[in-house]
gemmi code that builds the backbone of each chain (N, CA, C; Angstrom):
import gemmi

chains = {
    "A": [
        ("MET", (0.458, -0.812, -0.091), (-0.273, 0.202, 0.328), (0.873, 1.002, 0.091)),
        ("ARG", (0.140, 2.006, -0.883), (0.898, 3.527, -1.286), (0.151, 4.680, -0.985)),
        ("ALA", (0.369, 5.566, -0.581), (-0.170, 6.809, -0.888), (0.649, 8.510, -0.990)),
        ("GLN", (0.574, 8.616, -2.210), (1.800, 10.149, -2.559), (1.212, 11.125, -3.150)),
        ("LEU", (1.457, 12.099, -2.342), (1.178, 13.423, -2.658), (1.586, 14.119, -3.766)),
        ("LYS", (1.547, 14.141, -4.547), (1.983, 15.007, -6.434), (1.065, 16.235, -6.793)),
        ("ALA", (1.256, 17.280, -6.863), (0.459, 17.951, -7.385), (-0.941, 18.643, -6.689)),
        ("GLY", (-1.433, 18.005, -5.839), (-2.196, 18.214, -4.566), (-3.266, 17.309, -4.892)),
        ("ILE", (-3.191, 16.299, -5.919), (-3.541, 14.869, -5.717), (-2.571, 14.026, -4.788)),
        ("THR", (-3.272, 13.055, -4.180), (-2.381, 11.928, -3.825), (-3.123, 10.409, -4.056)),
        ("GLU", (-2.123, 10.050, -4.871), (-2.402, 8.446, -5.554), (-2.332, 7.315, -4.565)),
        ("VAL", (-3.473, 6.904, -4.311), (-3.025, 5.502, -3.153), (-3.433, 4.443, -4.120)),
        ("LYS", (-2.477, 3.498, -3.592), (-2.165, 2.250, -4.504), (-2.446, 0.854, -3.446)),
        ("VAL", (-2.958, 0.154, -4.033), (-3.503, -1.037, -2.420), (-3.434, -2.480, -3.768)),
        ("LEU", (-2.495, -3.112, -3.325), (-2.258, -4.738, -3.333), (-2.932, -5.691, -2.179)),
        ("MET", (-4.028, -6.156, -2.677), (-4.336, -7.398, -1.711), (-4.485, -8.651, -2.054)),
        ("SER", (-3.605, -9.442, -0.749), (-3.887, -10.749, -1.064), (-5.221, -11.293, -0.666)),
        ("HIS", (-5.803, -11.994, -1.563), (-6.963, -12.550, -1.952), (-7.111, -13.793, -2.756)),
        ("PRO", (-7.245, -14.878, -2.952), (-7.434, -15.619, -3.820), (-8.717, -15.167, -5.183)),
        ("MET", (-9.534, -14.449, -4.662), (-10.861, -14.141, -5.417), (-11.606, -15.284, -6.081)),
        ("GLU", (-11.559, -16.370, -5.894), (-12.497, -17.378, -6.434), (-13.983, -17.282, -7.045)),
        ("THR", (-14.079, -17.973, -7.831), (-15.227, -17.176, -8.152), (-16.535, -18.243, -7.819)),
        ("GLY", (-16.175, -19.660, -7.726), (-16.867, -20.429, -7.095), (-17.761, -21.256, -8.475)),
        ("ARG", (-16.935, -21.044, -9.861), (-17.414, -21.681, -10.861), (-16.270, -23.008, -11.123)),
        ("ARG", (-15.042, -22.629, -10.746), (-13.684, -23.448, -10.758), (-13.821, -24.824, -10.396)),
        ("LYS", (-13.165, -25.417, -11.048), (-12.961, -26.829, -10.441), (-11.538, -27.268, -10.431)),
        ("ASN", (-11.082, -28.596, -9.117), (-9.845, -28.308, -8.789), (-9.483, -30.010, -9.978)),
        ("ASP", (-8.242, -30.416, -9.790), (-7.595, -31.739, -10.095), (-8.514, -32.732, -9.993)),
        ("LEU", (-9.833, -32.910, -8.837), (-10.114, -33.953, -8.601), (-11.749, -33.622, -9.510)),
        ("GLU", (-12.340, -32.587, -10.180), (-13.003, -31.934, -10.506), (-13.906, -31.461, -9.488)),
        ("GLU", (-14.020, -30.995, -8.764), (-14.731, -30.572, -7.951), (-14.272, -28.860, -7.598)),
        ("THR", (-15.883, -28.543, -7.376), (-15.831, -26.954, -7.271), (-15.423, -26.260, -6.477)),
        ("ILE", (-14.244, -25.363, -6.608), (-13.760, -24.488, -5.514), (-14.836, -23.877, -4.960)),
        ("PRO", (-14.950, -23.354, -3.426), (-16.535, -22.855, -3.113), (-15.679, -21.082, -3.385)),
        ("ALA", (-17.026, -20.576, -4.166), (-16.897, -18.899, -3.977), (-15.873, -18.925, -3.476)),
        ("HIS", (-15.089, -17.434, -2.883), (-14.183, -17.050, -2.072), (-13.568, -15.404, -2.345)),
        ("PHE", (-14.661, -14.549, -2.154), (-13.885, -13.119, -2.889), (-14.428, -12.277, -1.931)),
        ("ILE", (-13.590, -11.024, -1.713), (-13.695, -9.688, -1.520), (-15.536, -9.429, -1.896)),
        ("GLN", (-15.932, -8.866, -0.907), (-17.008, -7.813, -1.568), (-17.284, -6.702, -1.154)),
        ("LEU", (-16.800, -6.423, -0.326), (-16.475, -4.769, 0.090), (-15.015, -4.105, 0.061)),
        ("VAL", (-14.769, -3.168, 0.133), (-13.492, -2.340, 0.290), (-13.890, -1.271, 0.745)),
        ("THR", (-13.630, -0.763, 1.738), (-13.827, 0.863, 2.292), (-12.480, 1.271, 2.415)),
        ("ALA", (-12.123, 2.826, 2.043), (-11.198, 3.741, 2.138), (-11.844, 4.418, 3.161)),
        ("SER", (-10.628, 4.968, 3.991), (-11.308, 6.174, 4.743), (-10.130, 7.237, 4.635)),
        ("LEU", (-9.570, 8.620, 5.265), (-9.119, 9.785, 5.444), (-8.958, 10.146, 6.350)),
        ("ASN", (-8.082, 9.792, 7.376), (-8.382, 10.119, 9.180), (-9.346, 9.753, 9.703)),
        ("GLY", (-9.964, 8.714, 8.911), (-11.424, 8.099, 9.737), (-12.122, 8.389, 8.832)),
        ("LYS", (-12.201, 9.499, 7.922), (-13.607, 9.891, 7.615), (-14.005, 8.949, 6.167)),
        ("PRO", (-14.382, 8.223, 5.513), (-15.316, 7.100, 4.522), (-14.568, 8.333, 3.543)),
        ("VAL", (-13.591, 7.980, 2.384), (-13.897, 8.501, 0.998), (-14.092, 7.801, 0.097)),
        ("LEU", (-14.216, 6.052, 0.243), (-14.268, 5.582, -1.449), (-15.286, 4.258, -0.656)),
        ("GLU", (-15.833, 3.460, -1.123), (-16.668, 2.353, -0.752), (-16.570, 1.623, -2.451)),
        ("ALA", (-16.254, 0.524, -2.260), (-15.719, -1.273, -3.637), (-16.986, -1.456, -2.918)),
        ("GLN", (-17.987, -1.544, -3.801), (-18.462, -3.277, -3.999), (-17.935, -3.841, -4.956)),
        ("TRP", (-17.489, -4.988, -4.741), (-16.928, -5.928, -5.905), (-17.619, -7.679, -5.957)),
        ("GLY", (-17.963, -8.240, -6.949), (-18.324, -9.134, -7.323), (-17.187, -10.262, -7.522)),
        ("THR", (-17.079, -11.327, -8.343), (-16.296, -12.059, -8.593), (-15.165, -12.023, -9.438)),
        ("GLY", (-15.721, -10.838, -10.352), (-14.571, -10.587, -12.110), (-13.668, -9.745, -11.594)),
        ("VAL", (-13.342, -9.794, -9.981), (-12.098, -8.901, -9.789), (-11.317, -9.702, -9.701)),
        ("SER", (-9.841, -9.470, -10.587), (-8.615, -10.594, -10.626), (-8.232, -10.777, -9.523)),
        ("LYS", (-7.738, -12.259, -9.354), (-7.114, -12.672, -7.706), (-5.810, -11.411, -7.071)),
        ("ASN", (-5.418, -11.366, -6.285), (-4.742, -10.260, -5.066), (-5.313, -8.972, -6.120)),
        ("PRO", (-6.681, -8.948, -6.111), (-6.679, -7.264, -6.246), (-5.714, -6.300, -6.011)),
        ("TYR", (-6.208, -5.229, -7.338), (-4.859, -4.093, -7.471), (-5.749, -3.091, -7.198)),
        ("LEU", (-5.996, -2.052, -6.751), (-6.761, -0.819, -6.702), (-6.117, 0.474, -6.491)),
        ("THR", (-6.177, 1.356, -7.371), (-5.293, 2.810, -7.134), (-6.344, 3.441, -7.266)),
        ("PHE", (-6.860, 4.715, -6.281), (-7.994, 6.081, -6.259), (-7.420, 6.956, -6.031)),
        ("PHE", (-7.957, 8.150, -6.163), (-7.282, 9.809, -6.053), (-8.247, 10.705, -4.982)),
        ("LEU", (-7.043, 11.259, -4.219), (-8.044, 11.808, -3.138), (-7.505, 13.520, -3.038)),
        ("GLN", (-8.432, 14.493, -3.169), (-8.376, 15.836, -3.337), (-7.754, 16.586, -2.171)),
        ("ASN", (-8.080, 16.034, -0.867), (-7.792, 17.033, 0.164), (-6.844, 16.479, 1.134)),
        ("ALA", (-6.204, 15.323, 0.501), (-5.256, 14.939, 1.655), (-3.642, 15.734, 1.971)),
        ("LYS", (-3.014, 15.044, 2.770), (-2.434, 15.953, 3.362), (-1.198, 15.078, 3.800)),
        ("VAL", (0.402, 15.273, 3.506), (1.180, 14.383, 3.940), (0.991, 14.272, 5.613)),
        ("GLY", (1.263, 13.005, 6.093), (1.083, 12.616, 7.215), (-0.629, 11.708, 7.548)),
        ("ASP", (-1.313, 12.597, 6.623), (-2.741, 12.352, 7.292), (-2.851, 10.515, 7.051)),
        ("LYS", (-3.494, 10.059, 7.870), (-3.398, 8.607, 7.802), (-5.284, 7.778, 6.599)),
        ("VAL", (-4.215, 7.022, 5.674), (-5.467, 6.662, 4.898), (-5.271, 5.143, 5.075)),
        ("THR", (-6.986, 4.558, 5.596), (-7.127, 3.160, 5.899), (-7.905, 2.623, 5.268)),
        ("VAL", (-7.239, 1.346, 4.420), (-8.127, 0.821, 3.907), (-8.596, -0.632, 4.143)),
        ("THR", (-9.889, -0.813, 4.234), (-10.148, -2.045, 4.801), (-11.317, -3.264, 4.455)),
        ("TRP", (-10.956, -4.392, 4.141), (-12.083, -5.103, 3.397), (-12.679, -6.127, 3.748)),
        ("HIS", (-13.671, -7.166, 3.253), (-14.891, -7.890, 3.903), (-14.797, -8.901, 2.579)),
        ("ASP", (-14.551, -9.753, 2.793), (-14.754, -11.738, 2.065), (-16.107, -11.866, 2.405)),
        ("ASN", (-16.916, -13.006, 1.318), (-17.982, -13.361, 1.196), (-18.247, -14.382, 2.387)),
        ("ARG", (-17.080, -14.998, 3.454), (-16.946, -16.147, 4.105), (-16.480, -14.988, 5.473)),
        ("GLY", (-16.946, -14.046, 5.739), (-16.618, -13.018, 6.997), (-15.162, -12.509, 7.139)),
        ("GLU", (-14.305, -12.828, 6.353), (-12.892, -12.381, 6.145), (-13.026, -10.904, 6.784)),
        ("THR", (-11.908, -10.445, 7.196), (-11.653, -9.054, 6.853), (-10.482, -8.615, 7.298)),
        ("ALA", (-9.504, -7.217, 6.415), (-8.494, -7.226, 7.228), (-8.362, -5.883, 6.687)),
        ("SER", (-7.267, -5.182, 7.321), (-7.497, -3.635, 7.224), (-6.217, -3.233, 7.184)),
        ("HIS", (-5.664, -2.361, 6.643), (-4.091, -1.711, 6.725), (-4.286, -0.102, 7.070)),
        ("ASP", (-3.599, 0.837, 7.435), (-2.943, 1.731, 7.038), (-1.694, 2.644, 6.990)),
        ("ILE", (-1.698, 3.956, 5.766), (-0.666, 4.478, 5.664), (-0.861, 5.853, 6.026)),
        ("ALA", (0.198, 6.368, 6.133), (0.395, 7.799, 5.850), (0.963, 8.260, 4.630)),
        ("VAL", (0.505, 9.726, 4.426), (0.819, 10.275, 2.835), (1.964, 10.667, 3.363)),
        ("THR", (2.548, 10.336, 2.024), (4.211, 10.732, 1.676), (4.052, 11.556, 0.506)),
        ("ALA", (4.938, 12.606, 0.692), (5.050, 13.644, -0.573), (6.109, 12.802, -1.185)),
        ("ALA", (5.501, 12.722, -2.702), (5.974, 12.048, -3.935), (7.847, 12.468, -4.058)),
        ("GLY", (8.351, 11.727, -3.782), (9.989, 11.770, -4.341), (10.240, 12.326, -5.943)),
    ],
    "B": [
        ("MET", (2.230, -4.775, -0.943), (2.081, -4.504, 0.045), (0.718, -5.633, 0.438)),
        ("GLY", (0.288, -6.671, 1.068), (-0.832, -7.192, 1.084), (-1.685, -6.686, 2.517)),
        ("LEU", (-2.876, -7.129, 2.480), (-3.455, -6.368, 3.422), (-3.587, -7.755, 4.781)),
        ("GLY", (-2.702, -8.438, 5.030), (-2.509, -9.545, 5.716), (-2.855, -9.323, 7.062)),
        ("GLY", (-3.186, -7.984, 8.012), (-2.721, -7.711, 9.187), (-4.222, -8.368, 9.861)),
        ("ALA", (-4.614, -7.578, 10.328), (-5.574, -8.193, 11.658), (-7.200, -8.992, 11.044)),
        ("VAL", (-6.894, -10.281, 10.414), (-7.813, -11.026, 10.169), (-8.866, -11.714, 11.284)),
        ("CYS", (-9.646, -11.160, 10.835), (-11.272, -11.453, 12.134), (-12.085, -12.061, 11.573)),
        ("LEU", (-13.389, -12.201, 12.604), (-14.785, -12.561, 12.050), (-15.363, -11.805, 11.920)),
        ("LEU", (-16.478, -11.161, 10.902), (-17.289, -10.345, 11.100), (-18.676, -11.136, 10.689)),
        ("PRO", (-20.165, -10.114, 11.568), (-21.170, -11.203, 11.044), (-21.963, -11.183, 9.787)),
        ("PHE", (-22.219, -11.869, 9.553), (-22.510, -11.846, 7.536), (-23.563, -10.996, 7.208)),
        ("LYS", (-24.229, -10.954, 7.826), (-25.413, -10.190, 8.221), (-25.505, -8.694, 7.743)),
        ("VAL", (-24.014, -8.012, 8.283), (-23.889, -7.039, 8.450), (-23.411, -6.511, 7.152)),
        ("LEU", (-22.554, -7.327, 6.657), (-22.163, -7.179, 5.365), (-23.272, -7.850, 4.195)),
        ("ALA", (-24.006, -8.333, 4.072), (-25.532, -8.645, 3.730), (-26.115, -7.215, 3.457)),
        ("ALA", (-26.103, -6.250, 4.393), (-27.288, -5.225, 4.560), (-26.425, -4.732, 3.231)),
        ("VAL", (-25.287, -4.745, 3.143), (-24.166, -3.460, 1.759), (-24.152, -3.744, 0.692)),
        ("TRP", (-23.956, -5.381, 0.058), (-23.520, -5.446, -0.914), (-24.658, -6.003, -1.722)),
        ("ASN", (-24.377, -5.696, -3.085), (-25.763, -5.518, -4.008), (-26.040, -7.080, -4.185)),
        ("ARG", (-26.553, -7.853, -4.193), (-26.522, -9.562, -4.032), (-27.239, -9.058, -5.712)),
        ("GLU", (-28.163, -8.972, -5.772), (-29.434, -8.872, -7.285), (-28.478, -8.260, -8.301)),
        ("ALA", (-27.600, -7.625, -7.794), (-27.062, -6.491, -8.847), (-25.651, -7.729, -9.810)),
        ("PHE", (-25.049, -8.031, -8.657), (-23.871, -9.113, -8.461), (-23.715, -10.461, -8.856)),
        ("GLU", (-24.878, -10.953, -8.859), (-25.290, -12.330, -9.391), (-26.285, -12.378, -10.196)),
        ("ALA", (-26.252, -10.927, -10.896), (-27.316, -11.357, -11.963), (-26.173, -11.966, -13.385)),
        ("THR", (-26.977, -12.687, -14.147), (-26.054, -13.169, -15.436), (-26.282, -12.789, -16.719)),
        ("THR", (-27.083, -11.252, -16.805), (-26.817, -10.547, -17.758), (-26.830, -9.191, -17.499)),
        ("SER", (-25.984, -8.604, -18.590), (-25.938, -6.882, -18.321), (-27.466, -6.701, -17.856)),
        ("PRO", (-28.510, -6.672, -18.750), (-29.647, -5.856, -18.018), (-29.808, -5.849, -16.976)),
        ("GLU", (-29.557, -7.345, -16.617), (-30.164, -7.565, -15.357), (-29.582, -7.028, -14.224)),
        ("ALA", (-28.060, -7.182, -14.319), (-27.421, -6.222, -13.263), (-27.615, -5.064, -13.509)),
        ("ILE", (-27.743, -4.117, -14.540), (-27.893, -3.071, -14.433), (-28.772, -2.815, -13.918)),
        ("LYS", (-30.434, -3.147, -14.094), (-31.458, -3.116, -13.075), (-31.736, -3.474, -11.575)),
        ("GLY", (-30.851, -4.371, -11.627), (-30.305, -4.619, -9.412), (-29.244, -3.438, -9.110)),
        ("LEU", (-28.362, -2.565, -10.060), (-28.050, -1.426, -9.511), (-29.149, 0.086, -9.823)),
        ("GLN", (-30.499, -0.094, -10.446), (-31.362, 0.439, -9.975), (-31.953, 1.501, -11.047)),
        ("VAL", (-30.756, 1.476, -12.100), (-30.422, 2.400, -13.202), (-31.775, 1.955, -14.445)),
        ("ALA", (-32.531, 3.249, -14.411), (-33.535, 3.129, -15.484), (-33.549, 2.950, -16.779)),
        ("THR", (-32.478, 4.411, -17.206), (-32.004, 4.167, -18.520), (-30.309, 5.570, -17.994)),
        ("GLU", (-29.246, 4.891, -19.043), (-28.187, 5.414, -18.786), (-27.837, 6.424, -20.387)),
        ("ILE", (-27.286, 7.339, -20.130), (-26.908, 8.316, -21.302), (-25.683, 8.147, -21.721)),
        ("PRO", (-25.329, 7.832, -23.087), (-23.660, 7.861, -23.539), (-23.367, 9.286, -23.480)),
        ("SER", (-22.298, 8.729, -22.775), (-21.176, 10.230, -22.209), (-19.981, 9.890, -22.882)),
        ("HIS", (-19.431, 11.488, -23.469), (-17.877, 11.025, -23.646), (-17.116, 11.605, -22.954)),
        ("ASP", (-17.912, 12.046, -21.190), (-17.029, 12.599, -20.602), (-16.308, 11.084, -19.438)),
        ("ILE", (-17.124, 10.240, -20.014), (-16.077, 8.539, -19.447), (-15.383, 7.988, -19.882)),
        ("GLN", (-14.158, 8.381, -19.638), (-12.843, 7.724, -19.812), (-12.777, 6.318, -19.765)),
        ("ILE", (-12.310, 5.550, -20.306), (-11.975, 4.175, -19.811), (-10.707, 3.802, -20.752)),
        ("ILE", (-9.413, 3.486, -19.970), (-8.401, 3.211, -20.456), (-8.053, 1.656, -20.009)),
        ("ALA", (-8.628, 0.746, -21.387), (-7.750, -0.785, -21.025), (-7.200, -0.987, -22.270)),
        ("PRO", (-6.713, -2.075, -22.047), (-6.121, -2.860, -23.685), (-7.117, -3.081, -25.125)),
        ("ASP", (-6.949, -2.451, -25.891), (-7.431, -3.047, -27.092), (-7.433, -4.635, -27.518)),
        ("PHE", (-6.746, -5.145, -26.762), (-5.894, -6.833, -27.142), (-5.928, -6.663, -25.698)),
        ("ALA", (-6.632, -7.822, -24.879), (-5.762, -8.447, -23.698), (-5.464, -9.885, -24.078)),
        ("GLU", (-4.162, -10.477, -23.625), (-3.545, -11.475, -23.907), (-4.428, -12.833, -23.028)),
        ("ASN", (-4.324, -12.312, -21.854), (-4.192, -12.847, -20.391), (-5.790, -12.558, -19.993)),
        ("GLY", (-6.865, -13.195, -20.267), (-8.260, -12.824, -19.742), (-8.051, -12.651, -18.024)),
        ("ALA", (-7.577, -13.185, -17.325), (-7.690, -13.183, -16.439), (-6.894, -11.675, -15.583)),
        ("VAL", (-6.421, -10.901, -15.588), (-5.843, -9.989, -15.315), (-5.901, -8.972, -16.206)),
        ("VAL", (-7.037, -8.032, -16.637), (-6.952, -7.030, -17.156), (-7.262, -5.809, -16.867)),
        ("GLN", (-6.430, -5.021, -17.034), (-6.113, -3.492, -16.094), (-7.010, -2.698, -17.077)),
        ("VAL", (-8.415, -1.769, -15.909), (-8.671, -1.378, -16.739), (-8.800, 0.393, -15.969)),
        ("GLU", (-8.757, 1.342, -16.468), (-8.814, 2.514, -15.692), (-10.074, 3.312, -16.051)),
        ("VAL", (-10.960, 4.466, -15.012), (-11.948, 4.951, -15.900), (-11.397, 6.162, -14.906)),
        ("LYS", (-12.226, 7.306, -15.584), (-11.831, 8.528, -15.564), (-13.444, 9.114, -15.334)),
        ("SER", (-14.221, 9.708, -14.284), (-15.155, 10.565, -15.316), (-15.063, 11.885, -14.787)),
        ("ALA", (-14.900, 12.525, -15.849), (-15.769, 14.340, -16.012), (-16.655, 15.010, -16.111)),
        ("ILE", (-17.943, 13.932, -15.031), (-19.427, 14.209, -15.254), (-19.229, 14.840, -13.711)),
        ("PRO", (-20.036, 16.452, -13.657), (-20.057, 16.999, -11.855), (-20.741, 15.839, -11.054)),
        ("GLY", (-20.564, 16.147, -10.166), (-20.634, 15.092, -9.241), (-21.151, 13.996, -8.925)),
        ("THR", (-20.185, 13.406, -10.247), (-20.161, 11.796, -10.020), (-20.234, 11.101, -8.390)),
        ("GLU", (-21.081, 10.410, -8.069), (-21.268, 9.710, -7.115), (-20.789, 8.121, -7.236)),
        ("ALA", (-20.896, 7.878, -8.219), (-20.664, 6.245, -8.518), (-19.960, 5.639, -9.861)),
        ("ILE", (-19.309, 4.716, -9.416), (-18.814, 4.243, -10.867), (-18.771, 3.166, -10.532)),
        ("ALA", (-19.643, 2.251, -12.206), (-19.894, 0.828, -12.236), (-19.276, 0.133, -13.531)),
        ("ILE", (-18.609, -0.773, -13.260), (-17.973, -1.726, -14.583), (-18.751, -2.420, -14.806)),
        ("LEU", (-18.665, -2.873, -15.923), (-19.480, -4.335, -16.545), (-19.051, -5.231, -17.295)),
        ("VAL", (-18.941, -6.502, -17.432), (-18.137, -7.007, -18.776), (-19.070, -7.447, -19.482)),
        ("GLU", (-19.932, -7.641, -20.410), (-21.095, -8.196, -20.787), (-21.048, -9.426, -21.256)),
        ("LYS", (-20.048, -9.897, -21.841), (-19.602, -11.234, -22.091), (-19.484, -11.853, -20.711)),
        ("ASN", (-19.143, -11.609, -19.216), (-18.639, -12.500, -18.277), (-19.960, -13.580, -17.617)),
        ("PRO", (-20.019, -14.891, -17.491), (-20.811, -14.753, -16.363), (-21.742, -14.431, -15.176)),
        ("THR", (-20.841, -13.350, -14.888), (-21.711, -12.686, -14.024), (-20.922, -11.228, -14.699)),
        ("PRO", (-22.190, -10.413, -15.054), (-21.644, -9.241, -15.698), (-20.370, -7.906, -14.522)),
        ("LEU", (-21.791, -7.839, -13.793), (-20.988, -6.316, -12.891), (-19.839, -7.090, -11.984)),
        ("ILE", (-18.963, -6.153, -12.596), (-17.717, -6.445, -11.539), (-17.129, -5.813, -10.537)),
        ("ALA", (-17.429, -3.968, -10.665), (-17.291, -3.487, -9.300), (-18.286, -2.602, -9.010)),
        ("ASN", (-18.870, -1.942, -8.248), (-19.433, -0.426, -8.462), (-18.401, 0.295, -6.916)),
        ("TYR", (-17.831, 1.313, -7.757), (-17.571, 2.382, -6.329), (-18.361, 3.215, -6.240)),
        ("LEU", (-18.318, 3.791, -4.946), (-19.008, 4.821, -4.486), (-18.281, 6.077, -3.979)),
        ("ILE", (-18.006, 7.190, -4.714), (-17.375, 7.931, -4.306), (-17.767, 9.228, -3.442)),
        ("SER", (-16.801, 9.725, -2.160), (-17.426, 10.701, -1.908), (-16.748, 12.242, -2.537)),
        ("ALA", (-17.673, 12.930, -1.549), (-16.582, 14.326, -2.126), (-15.569, 14.431, -1.282)),
        ("GLY", (-14.604, 15.048, -2.278), (-13.342, 15.090, -1.976), (-12.483, 13.420, -2.587)),
        ("THR", (-13.055, 12.825, -3.026), (-12.196, 11.764, -3.564), (-12.493, 11.957, -5.316)),
        ("VAL", (-11.339, 11.952, -5.742), (-11.607, 12.153, -7.034), (-11.912, 10.980, -8.016)),
        ("PRO", (-13.337, 11.198, -9.155), (-13.866, 10.390, -9.583), (-12.854, 9.293, -10.759)),
        ("HIS", (-12.155, 8.676, -10.554), (-11.090, 8.035, -11.307), (-10.086, 6.941, -10.216)),
        ("VAL", (-10.750, 5.893, -11.009), (-10.316, 4.457, -10.076), (-9.078, 3.788, -11.199)),
        ("VAL", (-8.070, 2.850, -10.482), (-7.899, 1.931, -11.523), (-7.747, 0.194, -10.938)),
        ("THR", (-8.630, -0.341, -11.688), (-8.597, -1.615, -11.000), (-8.337, -3.231, -12.142)),
        ("ARG", (-8.142, -4.126, -12.018), (-7.329, -5.650, -12.778), (-8.687, -6.190, -12.526)),
        ("ILE", (-9.426, -6.634, -13.768), (-10.692, -7.646, -13.931), (-10.697, -9.018, -14.580)),
        ("LYS", (-11.146, -9.768, -14.845), (-11.570, -11.134, -15.337), (-12.134, -10.989, -16.038)),
        ("MET", (-11.486, -11.122, -17.291), (-12.770, -11.072, -19.082), (-12.043, -12.984, -18.926)),
        ("ALA", (-13.737, -13.279, -19.438), (-13.951, -14.285, -19.899), (-13.745, -14.931, -21.793)),
        ("GLU", (-14.025, -13.867, -22.419), (-14.429, -13.472, -23.717), (-14.157, -12.054, -24.152)),
        ("THR", (-13.760, -12.363, -25.104), (-14.144, -10.675, -26.072), (-15.270, -10.554, -25.601)),
        ("SER", (-15.196, -8.673, -25.438), (-16.716, -8.566, -24.815), (-16.208, -6.952, -24.609)),
        ("PRO", (-17.463, -6.142, -24.476), (-17.430, -4.461, -24.452), (-17.319, -4.353, -22.962)),
        ("VAL", (-16.435, -3.488, -22.466), (-16.473, -3.073, -21.380), (-17.291, -2.062, -21.193)),
        ("GLN", (-18.427, -2.240, -19.882), (-19.212, -1.135, -19.752), (-19.306, -0.228, -18.765)),
        ("VAL", (-19.062, 0.910, -18.781), (-19.169, 1.869, -17.440), (-19.878, 2.811, -17.045)),
        ("ILE", (-21.163, 2.736, -15.764), (-22.302, 3.129, -16.004), (-21.594, 4.378, -14.592)),
        ("VAL", (-21.764, 5.669, -14.652), (-21.492, 6.839, -13.776), (-22.713, 7.450, -13.125)),
        ("LYS", (-23.147, 7.174, -11.948), (-24.487, 7.943, -11.456), (-23.910, 8.979, -11.047)),
        ("SER", (-24.607, 10.199, -11.354), (-24.670, 11.515, -10.573), (-26.207, 12.356, -10.726)),
        ("GLY", (-26.416, 12.441, -9.317), (-27.826, 12.882, -8.915), (-28.041, 11.559, -9.037)),
        ("GLU", (-29.642, 11.797, -10.058), (-30.543, 11.147, -10.167), (-30.405, 10.417, -11.882)),
        ("GLN", (-29.061, 11.011, -12.533), (-28.997, 10.551, -13.628), (-27.591, 9.190, -13.352)),
        ("TYR", (-28.072, 8.896, -14.917), (-26.816, 7.646, -15.204), (-26.277, 7.904, -16.361)),
        ("TYR", (-25.158, 7.810, -16.606), (-24.379, 7.983, -17.974), (-23.460, 7.059, -18.613)),
        ("THR", (-23.076, 6.758, -19.416), (-22.681, 5.352, -19.762), (-21.447, 5.232, -20.441)),
        ("ALA", (-20.783, 5.056, -21.327), (-19.373, 4.500, -21.913), (-19.306, 3.416, -22.291)),
        ("THR", (-18.358, 2.523, -23.099), (-18.189, 1.279, -23.746), (-16.888, 1.434, -24.291)),
        ("LYS", (-15.660, 0.190, -24.023), (-14.670, -0.147, -24.560), (-14.648, -1.697, -25.230)),
        ("MET", (-14.418, -1.808, -26.118), (-14.153, -2.998, -26.480), (-13.339, -3.782, -26.271)),
        ("VAL", (-13.076, -4.799, -25.499), (-11.186, -5.050, -25.335), (-11.818, -6.647, -25.969)),
        ("GLU", (-10.630, -7.123, -26.932), (-10.595, -8.345, -27.714), (-9.455, -9.346, -26.432)),
        ("VAL", (-10.147, -10.604, -25.904), (-9.392, -11.690, -25.002), (-8.782, -12.903, -25.843)),
        ("SER", (-7.944, -13.108, -25.695), (-7.257, -14.317, -26.362), (-7.239, -15.627, -25.824)),
        ("LEU", (-7.053, -15.440, -23.856), (-6.885, -16.535, -23.025), (-7.977, -16.254, -22.260)),
        ("SER", (-9.632, -17.166, -21.551), (-10.100, -16.692, -21.257), (-10.206, -16.395, -19.774)),
        ("GLY", (-10.258, -15.759, -19.072), (-9.291, -15.795, -17.332), (-10.687, -15.955, -16.554)),
        ("CYS", (-11.916, -16.571, -16.354), (-13.001, -16.972, -15.740), (-12.908, -18.590, -15.566)),
    ],
}
model = gemmi.Model(1)
for chain_id, residues in chains.items():
    chain = gemmi.Chain(chain_id)
    for i, (resn, *xyz) in enumerate(residues, 1):
        res = gemmi.Residue()
        res.name, res.seqid = resn, gemmi.SeqId(i, " ")
        for name, pos in zip(("N", "CA", "C"), xyz):
            atom = gemmi.Atom()
            atom.name, atom.element = name, gemmi.Element(name[0])
            atom.pos, atom.b_iso = gemmi.Position(*pos), 0.0
            res.add_atom(atom)
        chain.add_residue(res)
    model.add_chain(chain)
structure = gemmi.Structure()
structure.add_model(model)
structure.setup_entities()
């Protein structure tokens, strides 16, 4: 995860580790692999919601997301949290830095 | 960097209230669009879709969407020929730029459609992406 401020806009890049199984694939034994995918991603800036993503099974494995914030300053905290269809969740936060 | 940190359990019903099951489980684009409560969508040149003309691997196709429509509140991405066409719906708060980059799966060559919500209006644009190896 990275949040870089450049020319007034903060670019937030996030890579999440997740299988994003559709529920339609089969394993070597021809058994269906159960669906396991992120359904919701929320992002906040200093605790205030800025983006909510609802996802289906069509988002690629190990999802990649970039979004852009207008009002962030260096040192502000960006938090990204995901929730999947099995009830698992993970959260990560990072401080905004100036682009080098 | 992954988000491998605090993995815990969340009650299913919390999420069920938020996730638009009707739209995401729809198997055709018109049904998915109906699930998003979109009555009519107006074609717009103010939506830019940056995606490859030709994608070798349908498992990972990068799609970038920029909306120049004032008051953009939501950006939905659909792939008409996928088993479940609705890929993602981004809800944009004020102060967030209506610009997202995402990597998606594509089952076959298909139009990639974007629907932007602004107030009570919906706008749309599409871009054709040719896929050689199915990603579903």
